[in-house]
Backbone bond lengths (Angstrom), bond angles and torsions (degrees), N, CA, C in turn:
res aa  C-N    CA-C-N  psi(-1)  N-CA   C-N-CA  omega(-1)  CA-C   N-CA-C  phi
1 M - - - 1.437 - - 1.519 108.91 -
2 E 1.310 117.86 119.93 1.449 122.34 177.51 1.522 108.91 -86.64
3 T 1.318 115.34 139.21 1.461 119.21 -178.24 1.518 110.42 -140.90
4 T 1.315 116.21 150.79 1.458 120.09 174.96 1.526 110.97 -117.67
5 H 1.321 117.85 3.22 1.461 119.83 175.46 1.534 108.91 -90.86
6 T 1.308 115.30 168.52 1.454 119.86 177.36 1.524 108.69 -65.90
7 P 1.323 118.14 119.96 1.468 120.32 -177.12 1.521 112.26 -77.54
8 G 1.296 114.39 177.47 1.455 120.36 174.85 1.511 112.92 91.24
9 D 1.297 114.45 -179.91 1.456 119.85 177.76 1.527 109.51 -78.29
10 W 1.313 116.17 132.14 1.454 121.63 173.73 1.520 106.97 -97.28
11 Q 1.314 116.35 152.53 1.461 120.26 -178.82 1.522 110.18 -153.22
12 Q 1.303 115.60 169.82 1.454 120.80 177.17 1.515 108.74 -67.80
13 G 1.333 116.25 135.51 1.456 121.14 179.16 1.512 112.34 -82.49
14 K 1.332 115.44 -179.62 1.466 121.42 178.45 1.531 111.00 -63.29
15 I 1.315 116.41 -34.74 1.455 122.43 -176.74 1.527 108.90 -91.54
16 F 1.323 116.88 130.36 1.456 121.83 -178.52 1.527 110.36 -54.88
17 G 1.327 115.98 135.54 1.458 121.60 177.28 1.512 114.52 86.38
18 T 1.342 117.47 11.69 1.463 120.06 179.23 1.522 111.03 -115.17
19 V 1.330 114.91 148.70 1.461 122.80 171.58 1.519 106.14 -119.09
20 I 1.332 115.18 133.33 1.467 120.40 -176.25 1.525 110.80 -131.02
21 S 1.327 115.11 166.36 1.460 122.56 172.55 1.517 107.63 -129.50
22 N 1.309 116.43 149.71 1.461 120.38 175.05 1.520 111.46 -89.39
23 I 1.322 116.33 -1.52 1.461 121.77 -179.58 1.528 109.12 -103.20
24 V 1.309 116.29 139.24 1.458 121.81 -178.95 1.530 109.75 -62.41
25 P 1.338 117.44 126.93 1.463 120.92 179.70 1.529 112.19 -67.99
26 P 1.347 117.39 152.22 1.464 119.99 174.71 1.533 109.79 -58.94
27 G 1.309 116.89 138.08 1.460 121.43 178.45 1.517 114.26 82.85
28 Y 1.323 117.17 1.54 1.461 120.74 -179.92 1.519 109.22 -67.93
29 I 1.308 116.58 133.00 1.464 121.26 179.57 1.520 107.81 -91.38
30 T 1.321 115.87 115.23 1.468 121.60 -177.54 1.524 110.49 -56.87
31 G 1.329 114.98 136.83 1.458 120.30 178.01 1.514 113.31 93.45
32 T 1.311 118.00 -3.50 1.459 120.28 178.09 1.521 108.98 -112.14
33 G 1.276 116.30 150.17 1.455 120.96 172.64 1.509 116.17 76.67
34 R 1.315 119.52 11.04 1.469 120.31 -179.80 1.524 110.68 -61.33
35 D 1.338 117.28 -37.10 1.458 119.38 177.05 1.522 110.10 -61.57
36 N 1.319 116.04 -40.60 1.457 120.51 178.96 1.521 111.20 -64.42
37 V 1.341 117.15 -39.24 1.464 121.40 179.64 1.527 109.18 -61.56
38 E 1.314 117.19 -44.43 1.462 120.07 178.29 1.521 111.13 -67.18
39 Y 1.320 117.08 -38.87 1.467 121.83 -178.70 1.526 111.39 -65.83
40 Y 1.320 116.23 -48.29 1.462 120.62 -176.91 1.524 113.76 -84.08
41 G 1.328 117.20 -21.09 1.457 120.87 -177.67 1.511 112.93 95.19
42 G 1.314 117.46 8.36 1.454 123.64 179.80 1.509 109.10 166.98
43 F 1.316 116.62 -168.41 1.456 121.64 179.29 1.525 108.81 -80.32
44 L 1.313 116.78 123.93 1.467 122.18 -173.54 1.522 111.89 -67.46
45 I 1.327 115.53 127.33 1.462 122.71 173.46 1.526 109.12 -98.10
46 G 1.333 116.13 -44.11 1.454 120.44 -179.87 1.513 110.60 -162.29
47 E 1.338 115.47 157.30 1.453 119.71 177.29 1.518 109.61 -138.35
48 S 1.297 116.39 170.95 1.468 123.59 -175.89 1.523 110.91 60.94
49 I 1.318 115.99 39.08 1.464 122.27 -178.95 1.524 108.53 -95.34
50 T 1.324 116.37 132.80 1.459 119.73 -179.83 1.526 110.01 -70.86
51 P 1.324 117.03 154.23 1.470 120.12 179.20 1.530 112.70 -57.79
52 Y 1.327 117.19 -30.31 1.464 120.87 -179.26 1.531 112.07 -72.10
53 D 1.327 117.03 -29.10 1.464 121.29 -178.79 1.523 113.33 -92.27
54 M 1.324 116.56 -17.37 1.469 121.58 -176.77 1.528 113.01 -53.71
55 P 1.343 120.10 -50.22 1.463 119.35 -176.16 1.530 113.58 -62.32
56 I 1.323 118.18 -41.23 1.468 119.28 -176.87 1.527 111.31 -72.14
57 I 1.326 116.60 -35.19 1.462 118.98 178.20 1.528 109.99 -69.81
58 A 1.317 116.76 -43.01 1.466 119.78 179.03 1.528 111.71 -64.16
59 A 1.337 117.38 -30.30 1.468 121.70 -178.30 1.530 113.06 -86.82
60 A 1.317 118.49 -6.08 1.465 122.01 -173.43 1.532 114.51 -52.20
61 P 1.339 120.89 -48.57 1.468 119.26 -179.66 1.526 112.70 -62.38
62 N 1.337 116.29 -37.20 1.465 119.96 179.65 1.533 110.64 -67.86
63 M 1.334 116.26 -40.63 1.471 119.75 179.20 1.523 110.99 -66.89
64 L 1.333 117.34 -39.19 1.464 120.03 178.50 1.524 110.53 -63.41
65 A 1.320 117.14 -42.79 1.469 120.46 177.83 1.527 110.68 -62.24
66 A 1.325 117.24 -40.96 1.472 120.98 178.69 1.522 111.16 -65.51
67 L 1.312 117.63 -38.29 1.470 120.41 177.71 1.525 111.14 -65.32
68 H 1.325 116.30 -42.07 1.478 119.58 177.02 1.533 110.49 -60.43
69 E 1.326 116.51 -44.12 1.461 120.77 -179.90 1.539 110.71 -64.60
70 T 1.313 116.96 -43.48 1.462 121.71 179.07 1.523 110.79 -62.82
71 L 1.325 116.98 -42.76 1.463 120.81 178.78 1.526 110.19 -61.12
72 G 1.325 116.48 -42.16 1.467 120.18 178.01 1.515 112.40 -61.98
73 L 1.325 116.19 -41.81 1.468 120.07 178.21 1.531 111.32 -65.17
74 L 1.322 116.51 -41.85 1.468 119.59 178.52 1.529 110.89 -62.62
75 K 1.317 116.85 -38.70 1.465 120.26 178.11 1.523 110.72 -66.78
76 E 1.334 117.43 -40.65 1.465 120.90 177.05 1.523 111.51 -60.93
77 L 1.312 116.24 -36.73 1.468 121.89 179.79 1.519 112.25 -84.31
78 D 1.329 116.33 -0.21 1.468 123.22 -178.95 1.534 111.14 58.81
79 V 1.319 114.96 39.66 1.465 121.55 175.31 1.525 106.32 -109.87
80 T 1.313 115.70 75.66 1.459 120.29 -172.25 1.520 113.07 -110.33
81 G 1.290 116.95 16.76 1.454 120.11 176.12 1.510 109.70 -125.62
82 G 1.288 115.54 164.65 1.456 119.74 175.37 1.511 113.34 106.96
83 T 1.295 114.28 168.40 1.450 122.33 -173.92 1.525 112.55 -62.57
84 A 1.326 118.43 -46.21 1.466 120.87 -177.86 1.526 110.69 -61.65
85 F 1.313 117.32 -45.43 1.470 121.47 178.89 1.520 110.45 -60.03
86 D 1.334 116.06 -44.80 1.461 120.62 179.91 1.527 112.06 -64.97
87 K 1.328 116.98 -39.00 1.466 120.77 178.91 1.519 111.37 -66.91
88 I 1.329 117.10 -38.79 1.464 120.84 178.22 1.522 109.85 -64.61
89 N 1.342 116.46 -45.96 1.465 120.15 177.51 1.524 111.39 -59.49
90 A 1.330 116.83 -43.09 1.464 120.89 -178.95 1.522 111.02 -65.75
91 A 1.314 117.65 -40.46 1.460 121.27 179.80 1.529 110.76 -65.76
92 I 1.325 117.14 -42.13 1.468 120.49 178.18 1.526 109.72 -64.35
93 A 1.328 116.94 -43.70 1.465 120.48 179.08 1.526 111.05 -60.65
94 K 1.319 116.82 -42.36 1.468 120.38 179.46 1.527 111.44 -65.65
95 A 1.331 116.34 -42.17 1.466 121.15 -178.03 1.524 112.23 -69.99
96 T 1.323 117.04 -28.98 1.474 120.27 -177.11 1.524 112.56 -104.08
97 N 1.325 116.27 4.63 1.476 121.64 -179.43 1.521 111.26 57.33
98 N 1.332 114.71 37.65 1.462 122.06 -178.50 1.523 108.07 -109.13
99 T 1.304 116.96 109.30 1.461 121.04 -175.06 1.527 113.02 -99.63
100 K 1.331 116.95 23.33 1.468 119.22 -177.70 1.501 113.16 -66.21
């Protein structure tokens, strides 16, 4: 699975309302932002996130990986039609900014 988002598990940062990753984000310039990494507890994914949205945002990479795996299984089983298949494709397209 090719991805352009920051991989790995995302989690709540040290600062309330932040989501961070312990993995260096794509495009990160080495040597910059170390103070921010210590401040937030990792590489900042997002801030000013409400407590209600925190769990779904932190789980986003895991859910995307699960959708990719599910789509692959459905294709192997030749179950490529129907609402669930279409919803999975649409969710992956939205998450990856792929409008094909």
